[in-house]
KOLDOZA-582512 format. One record per residue (C-alpha): residue in three letters; x, y, z. Coordinates in steps of 0.25 Angstrom, whole numbers, plus 2048, in hexadecimal, padded with zeros to 3 digits. Example, Ala and Ser with C-alpha at 12.3 -4.5 7.8 and 13.67 -1.06 7.14 Angstrom:
2
SITE   aa  east  north   up
SITE  ala   831    7EE  81F
SITE  ser   837    7FC  81D
//
This chain:
118
SITE   aa  east  north   up
SITE  met   64D    9FE  866
SITE  leu   64E    A0C  86D
SITE  arg   658    A0F  877
SITE  leu   657    A1C  87F
SITE  met   663    A22  887
SITE  his   661    A2E  890
SITE  asp   669    A37  899
SITE  his   676    A37  891
SITE  phe   682    A3A  89B
SITE  ser   68C    A45  897
SITE  ser   69B    A44  899
SITE  ser   6A3    A50  89C
SITE  ser   6AA    A50  88F
SITE  arg   69D    A51  886
SITE  pro   68F    A55  887
SITE  val   684    A4B  884
SITE  leu   674    A4D  883
SITE  gln   66E    A4B  891
SITE  asp   660    A44  892
SITE  ser   661    A41  883
SITE  val   659    A35  87D
SITE  thr   660    A2C  873
SITE  val   658    A22  86B
SITE  tyr   65C    A18  861
SITE  gly   654    A0F  857
SITE  val   647    A17  855
SITE  thr   640    A10  84A
SITE  gly   634    A13  842
SITE  leu   62F    A04  842
SITE  gly   620    A03  845
SITE  ala   61A    9FE  852
SITE  asp   61A    9F0  84D
SITE  gly   629    9F1  84A
SITE  gln   627    9F1  83B
SITE  val   62D    9FB  831
SITE  pro   623    A05  82C
SITE  asp   620    A05  81D
SITE  ser   626    A12  81A
SITE  leu   633    A19  81F
SITE  ile   62B    A26  822
SITE  glu   622    A1E  82C
SITE  glu   62E    A17  832
SITE  cys   635    A25  834
SITE  gln   628    A2B  83A
SITE  asn   627    A1F  844
SITE  ala   636    A21  848
SITE  leu   634    A30  84A
SITE  ala   627    A2E  852
SITE  arg   62F    A24  85B
SITE  ile   63A    A2E  85D
SITE  arg   62F    A39  861
SITE  glu   629    A2F  86B
SITE  ile   637    A2C  871
SITE  leu   63A    A3B  872
SITE  ala   62C    A3D  879
SITE  thr   62F    A32  883
SITE  asn   63C    A39  887
SITE  gly   635    A47  887
SITE  leu   63C    A4B  87A
SITE  leu   638    A51  86D
SITE  pro   63D    A4E  85F
SITE  glu   644    A5C  860
SITE  asp   64D    A56  86B
SITE  ile   653    A4C  861
SITE  thr   662    A50  860
SITE  his   666    A44  857
SITE  leu   65F    A3B  84E
SITE  ala   665    A2F  847
SITE  tyr   65D    A29  83B
SITE  met   661    A1B  837
SITE  ile   65C    A17  829
SITE  pro   661    A0C  81F
SITE  asp   662    A15  813
SITE  ser   665    A24  813
SITE  ser   65B    A26  808
SITE  ile   64F    A24  811
SITE  phe   653    A30  81A
SITE  val   64C    A3A  812
SITE  ser   63F    A33  814
SITE  cys   63F    A35  823
SITE  gln   647    A42  823
SITE  arg   63A    A4B  823
SITE  ile   633    A43  82D
SITE  ile   63F    A43  837
SITE  ala   640    A52  835
SITE  glu   631    A54  838
SITE  ala   632    A4B  845
SITE  leu   63E    A52  84A
SITE  gly   637    A60  849
SITE  pro   641    A6B  84B
SITE  ala   64C    A62  851
SITE  arg   658    A60  848
SITE  pro   660    A55  84F
SITE  ala   66D    A50  84A
SITE  met   669    A44  840
SITE  thr   671    A38  83C
SITE  leu   66D    A2F  831
SITE  arg   672    A21  831
SITE  leu   671    A16  827
SITE  lys   66D    A09  82E
SITE  pro   66C    9FE  823
SITE  arg   663    9F5  82C
SITE  phe   65A    9F6  837
SITE  asp   654    9EC  841
SITE  val   647    9EB  83A
SITE  pro   647    9E7  82B
SITE  gly   641    9F3  823
SITE  gln   644    9FE  82E
SITE  arg   649    A0B  828
SITE  leu   64D    A14  833
SITE  glu   651    A16  841
SITE  phe   653    A22  84A
SITE  asn   65C    A25  856
SITE  phe   65B    A32  85D
SITE  ile   660    A3A  869
SITE  ala   657    A45  86F
SITE  ala   65A    A4E  87B
SITE  pro   651    A59  881
//
């Protein structure tokens, strides 16, 4: 499930991103809701969804300021690291790797959350 939040309001005590987009729960499941056979395909699907969400909001991968990557086991991070770097292009957002032992869909291996701002 994706949740979008726009137009964050700032308080006088600290700055926040204006017109930012925050998205939670981007998965790499297939169109049928099934887990792809390979982790690489699952990662590519999730990153393609991120690009679609960004485009819908007039943003590019370079506009991602924070990317959180949830996986069940840290050993699989290396498998997608190159794909993530290629998808982000020259962007170097803050990244958070979180271990999430179980996902909603059995066999699911990853999930992304991100914040992007122009």
